[in-house]
C-alpha positions in Angstrom: 37.2 -19.8 -8.0 34.1 -21.4 -9.8 31.2 -20.4 -12.1 28.0 -19.6 -10.1 24.9 -19.6 -12.2 22.1 -17.8 -10.5 18.8 -19.0 -11.6 15.6 -16.8 -11.6 13.6 -17.8 -8.3 9.9 -18.1 -7.9 8.9 -14.4 -7.0 5.6 -15.7 -5.5 2.0 -16.3 -6.2 2.9 -18.9 -8.8 5.1 -16.7 -11.0 6.3 -18.6 -14.1 8.4 -15.9 -15.6 9.5 -12.3 -15.0 10.6 -9.5 -17.4 13.9 -7.7 -17.0 13.3 -4.0 -16.6 16.9 -3.1 -16.1 20.3 -4.4 -15.1 22.0 -2.6 -12.3 25.3 -4.4 -13.0 27.3 -5.3 -16.2 29.8 -8.1 -17.1 33.1 -7.4 -15.3 31.6 -5.6 -12.3 32.6 -6.9 -8.8 29.5 -7.2 -6.5 28.8 -8.1 -3.1 26.3 -10.6 -1.6 22.9 -8.8 -1.1 23.8 -5.8 -3.7 20.7 -5.2 -6.1 21.7 -6.6 -9.5 18.5 -6.4 -11.5 15.0 -4.8 -11.5 12.5 -7.5 -12.6 8.8 -7.1 -13.4 5.9 -9.5 -12.6 2.3 -9.0 -13.2 1.9 -7.1 -10.0 5.1 -5.2 -9.2 8.7 -4.3 -9.9 11.1 -5.9 -7.4 14.9 -5.6 -7.1 16.9 -8.8 -7.0 19.8 -9.0 -4.6 23.1 -10.8 -5.6 23.2 -14.3 -4.0 27.1 -14.2 -3.7 30.2 -11.9 -3.7 32.1 -12.1 -7.1 32.5 -11.0 -10.5 29.8 -10.7 -13.1 30.6 -13.0 -16.0 27.4 -12.8 -18.2 23.8 -11.6 -18.2 21.0 -13.9 -19.2 19.0 -11.3 -21.3 18.2 -7.7 -22.1 15.6 -5.3 -20.8 12.3 -6.4 -22.1 13.1 -10.0 -22.2 10.9 -12.7 -20.3 13.0 -15.1 -18.2 11.4 -18.3 -17.0 11.6 -19.3 -13.4 14.5 -21.6 -13.2 16.3 -20.3 -16.0 19.8 -18.7 -15.7 19.5 -15.0 -15.1 23.2 -14.1 -14.4 26.5 -15.9 -14.0 29.3 -14.9 -11.5 32.9 -16.0 -10.9 32.9 -16.7 -7.2 34.5 -18.8 -4.4 31.2 -19.9 -3.3 29.8 -23.4 -4.1 26.9 -23.3 -6.5 23.7 -24.0 -4.5 20.2 -22.6 -5.0 20.0 -18.9 -4.0 17.0 -17.8 -1.7 14.4 -15.9 -3.5 13.9 -12.2 -2.6 11.2 -11.6 0.0 8.1 -10.7 -1.9 6.8 -8.4 0.7 7.3 -5.2 -1.1 7.4 -4.0 -4.8 10.6 -2.4 -4.1 12.3 -5.5 -2.3 14.8 -3.8 -0.2 16.8 -7.0 0.3 20.1 -6.9 2.2 21.5 -3.7 0.9 24.2 -1.9 2.8 22.9 1.2 4.5 25.6 3.7 3.2 26.3 4.5 -0.4 29.6 3.9 -1.9 31.2 4.3 -5.3 29.0 1.6 -6.9 25.7 3.3 -7.9 24.0 0.0 -8.0 24.3 -0.2 -4.2 22.5 2.9 -3.4 19.2 2.4 -1.7 16.5 3.8 -4.1 13.2 2.7 -5.8 13.2 1.6 -9.5 11.3 4.8 -10.3 14.0 7.1 -8.6 16.8 5.1 -10.3 15.1 5.6 -13.6 14.6 9.4 -13.1 18.1 9.6 -12.1 19.5 7.8 -15.1 17.3 10.1 -17.5 18.6 13.2 -15.9 22.3 12.1 -15.7 22.4 12.2 -11.9 24.9 9.9 -10.1 22.8 8.6 -7.1 26.2 8.2 -5.2 26.2 12.0 -4.9 22.7 12.2 -3.4 22.2 12.2 0.2 19.2 10.1 1.2 16.8 11.1 3.9 14.8 7.8 4.1 15.4 4.9 6.3 19.0 3.6 6.3 20.0 6.4 3.8 17.2 5.4 1.2 17.0 8.1 -1.5 13.5 9.5 -1.6 11.9 11.4 -4.6 12.4 14.7 -2.8 16.0 14.1 -2.3 16.5 13.6 -6.2 14.4 16.7 -6.7 16.9 18.8 -4.5 19.8 17.3 -6.7 18.1 18.2 -9.8 17.3 21.9 -8.7 20.7 23.3 -9.3 20.7 22.0 -12.9 17.5 23.5 -13.6 18.4 26.9 -12.1 21.5 27.2 -14.3 19.5 26.9 -17.4 18.0 30.4 -17.8 16.0 31.2 -21.1 18.7 33.6 -22.1 21.5 31.0 -21.9 19.7 28.2 -24.0 20.7 28.1 -27.6 18.2 27.0 -30.2 18.7 23.3 -31.2 17.0 20.9 -33.6 14.4 19.0 -32.1 14.1 15.3 -33.0 10.7 14.5 -34.9 10.2 11.1 -32.9 10.8 9.5 -29.7 10.9 5.9 -29.1 9.8 4.4 -25.8 10.1 0.7 -25.2 7.1 -0.9 -23.4 8.6 -2.6 -20.5 7.6 -3.8 -17.0 4.3 -2.8 -15.5 3.2 -0.9 -18.5 3.6 -3.8 -20.7 1.5 -5.9 -18.3 -1.1 -3.2 -18.3 -1.2 -3.2 -22.1 -1.5 -7.0 -22.4 -4.3 -7.2 -19.6 -6.3 -4.3 -21.1 -6.0 -5.7 -24.6 -7.1 -9.2 -23.4 -10.0 -7.7 -21.5 -11.3 -5.8 -24.5 -10.9 -8.7 -26.8 -12.5 -11.5 -24.5 -15.3 -9.4 -22.6 -18.3 -7.9 -24.1 -18.6 -4.7 -22.2 -21.9 -3.2 -21.4 -21.6 0.3 -20.0 -24.2 2.3 -18.0 -24.0 6.0 -16.8 -26.3 7.3 -14.2 -26.6 10.8 -12.6 -26.2 11.0 -8.8 -27.3 14.0 -6.6 -24.6 13.9 -4.0 -25.6 17.2 -2.3 -26.5 15.6 1.1 -23.6 13.2 1.0 -21.2 16.0 0.3 -22.7 17.9 3.3 -22.1 14.8 5.4 -18.7 14.4 4.3 -17.8 18.1 5.1 -19.3 17.7 8.6 -17.4 14.7 9.3 -14.2 16.3 8.3 -15.0 19.2 10.8 -15.6 16.7 13.6 -12.7 16.5 16.1 -13.3 12.7 16.6 -12.1 12.2 13.0 -9.3 14.6 12.9 -6.8 11.9 12.1 -9.1 10.8 9.2 -9.7 12.7 6.0 -12.8 11.6 4.3 -13.2 11.6 0.5 -16.2 10.4 -1.3 -14.5 7.1 -2.1 -15.1 5.4 1.3 -18.9 6.4 1.1 -19.1 4.9 -2.4 -17.3 1.7 -1.4 -19.8 1.3 1.4 -22.7 2.0 -0.9 -21.5 -0.7 -3.5 -20.9 -3.2 -0.7 -24.6 -2.9 0.4 -25.8 -3.0 -3.2 -23.9 -6.1 -3.9 -25.9 -7.9 -1.2 -28.9 -7.8 -3.6 -26.8 -8.3 -6.8 -24.2 -10.8 -6.0 -23.7 -11.7 -9.6 -21.7 -8.4 -10.0 -19.4 -9.6 -7.1 -17.8 -12.5 -9.1 -15.0 -13.9 -11.2 -15.3 -15.9 -14.4 -12.9 -18.8 -14.4 -12.6 -19.4 -18.0 -10.4 -22.4 -17.7 -13.2 -24.3 -15.6 -16.1 -22.4 -17.5 -17.3 -21.5 -14.0 -18.7 -18.4 -12.4 -17.2 -17.9 -8.7 -19.4 -15.7 -6.6 -17.9 -14.2 -3.6 -19.7 -13.5 -0.3 -17.1 -10.9 0.9 -16.3 -7.7 -1.2 -12.7 -7.3 -1.9 -12.7 -3.8 -3.4 -10.0 -2.9 -5.9 -9.2 0.8 -5.8 -7.7 1.8 -9.2 -4.7 4.0 -8.4 -2.7 5.9 -11.0 1.0 5.7 -10.3 4.3 6.7 -12.1 4.5 3.2 -13.5 1.0 3.0 -14.6 -2.4 1.8 -13.2 -2.3 -0.4 -10.1 -5.2 -1.9 -8.2 -4.5 -2.2 -4.5 -7.3 -4.2 -2.7 -9.5 -3.2 0.3 -10.3 -6.7 1.7 -13.7 -7.5 3.3 -14.8 -4.0 2.6 -18.3 -4.8 3.8 -17.0 -5.2 7.3 -15.2 -2.1 7.6 -16.5 1.1 9.3 -16.4 4.3 7.5 -13.2 5.5 9.2 -11.5 2.1 8.7 -12.4 2.3 4.9 -11.1 5.8 4.7 -7.8 4.9 6.4 -7.3 1.7 4.4 -7.9 3.3 1.2 -5.5 6.1 1.8 -2.8 3.7 3.0 -3.1 1.3 0.0 -3.1 4.2 -2.5 -0.1 5.8 -0.9 1.8 2.4 -0.9 0.9 1.8 -4.6 2.1 5.2 -5.7 5.5 4.8 -3.6 6.1 1.2 -5.0 5.8 -0.1 -1.3 2.6 -2.1 -1.8 3.0 -5.8 -1.0 2.2 -8.3 -3.6 -0.7 -9.7 -1.8 -2.1 -6.1 -1.6 -2.3 -5.9 -5.3 -4.3 -9.0 -6.2 -7.6 -10.8 -5.3 -10.2 -7.9 -5.9 -13.6 -9.0 -6.7 -15.0 -5.8 -8.0 -13.0 -2.5 -8.9 -13.8 1.1 -8.4 -12.0 3.7 -10.4 -12.0 7.5 -9.9 -10.0 10.4 -11.4 -11.3 12.9 -8.8 -11.5 16.3 -10.3 -10.1 15.1 -13.5 -13.1 12.5 -13.8 -15.0 14.3 -16.5 -18.6 13.9 -17.2 -18.6 10.3 -18.4 -16.2 7.4 -19.1 -16.3 3.7 -20.2 -14.0 2.0 -17.8 -12.3 -1.3 -18.9 -13.3 -4.3 -16.7 -10.4 -5.7 -14.5 -10.6 -9.4 -15.6 -11.5 -11.8 -14.3 -14.1 -9.5 -12.5 -17.8 -9.0 -13.7 -18.0 -5.2 -13.1 -16.1 -1.9 -12.5 -17.6 1.2 -11.1 -16.3 4.5 -12.5 -16.7 7.7 -10.4 -16.8 10.9 -12.5 -16.2 14.6 -11.4 -18.6 16.1 -8.9 -19.7 19.5 -9.8 -22.6 22.1 -9.2 -25.3 21.9 -11.8 -28.8 23.4 -12.1 -31.5 20.8 -11.7 -35.2 20.5 -11.1 -35.3 19.7 -7.4 -38.8 19.3 -5.6 -40.4 21.1 -8.5 -38.1 24.1 -8.7 -34.7 24.9 -10.3 -32.0 24.4 -7.8 -28.1 24.2 -7.9 -27.3 20.8 -6.6 -23.9 18.8 -6.3 -24.1 16.3 -9.2 -21.8 13.4 -10.0 -22.0 10.6 -12.7 -21.3 6.9 -12.1 -20.0 5.5 -15.3 -19.7 1.6 -14.9 -19.0 -1.4 -17.1 -20.3 -5.0 -16.9 -19.5 -8.3 -18.4 -22.6 -8.8 -20.5 -21.9 -12.4 -20.9 -23.0 -12.9 -17.1 -24.7 -9.7 -16.0 -27.8 -8.8 -17.7 -28.6 -5.0 -18.6 -31.5 -5.3 -16.2 -29.4 -6.2 -13.1 -26.6 -3.8 -14.0 -29.1 -0.9 -14.1 -30.6 -2.1 -10.9 -27.4 -2.3 -9.0 -26.4 1.2 -10.1 -29.8 2.7 -9.1 -29.5 1.0 -5.8 -26.1 2.6 -5.4 -27.5 5.9 -6.5 -30.4 5.6 -4.0 -28.0 4.9 -1.1 -25.6 7.8 -2.0 -28.5 10.4 -2.5 -29.9 9.3 1.0 -26.6 8.6 2.8 -28.1 7.7 6.2 -29.5 4.6 4.6 -25.9 3.5 3.9 -25.5 2.8 7.6 -28.8 1.1 8.2 -28.3 -2.6 8.7 
């Protein structure tokens, strides 16, 4: 038997460190090769690390919330295997399925489930080994956990609940993706002088076109929201205002303009805000845009988005749909130059062709990096997007 020191591998994209989100094992536990041992957070996603050997856990190299450098000792095992560099987990997915056995056994850490599902189960006191998974190879889906929670909720009738003292405070440690979001948002607001611009857009014709397309049998597999139309309009506007489709490389004091539009779609998930990227959006048809936006958003929400799908955007579009409010001041996704905020669409009385009419109105609330985008250009870009959306046929004219 020998001591095997497992060093944190490079998790991809030049990662220099990763944060411990949670341990799935403890000292003294027996583990099998390929068994998940820890959840680690990078700037883009939470991944499960598999054990490189079969053996007994001797020690852990940190606590949840600690940042571990690539190459530093993460965990030590007592194993009969010779110490040799262990392969890094495949960075193809935020859940990093690894080589986990298909069936669950008495060790809860070997159950196939996403980090979010494990966390919910721990908070609810549910042993995941007692839950049947309906996903691929027995993976526990959110719905499976909901079914396991239902009996607990049903037995707690209002009459049976005794009044109890309620704690005045609750402490929530900021870890993982939420900590990265906090750091990035703080850095963006500190270093970027934001200039916000709000414009009202009459989307009555656009909404009529959207509903018409959703009734067209040719597109029965595609559900159009307003978002693909907006992405296409922004892509057209960037042809005239390329300074808004750029990054600021602070280390080289250089502006990098992109010919292609890689649209970041801000997506709310259980772990916080993620920005999956629609690459070469300017080259996609409307059905292709709709399908890609839906695919990426669903992948981000279910923690299945690949690392490369969560980076590389050149401009971000953020929308809260029906919760979008009247106006907002979105924070720029550094190192980008602009972010387009989409507010709620609603019927409003307006003056239309000299008479009062009820029209579908939606505001665009956008922010720009005022160091490199002048107010005149920011306003001009949004006015062009407004014109394209108000006359949707022009979106498709080359």
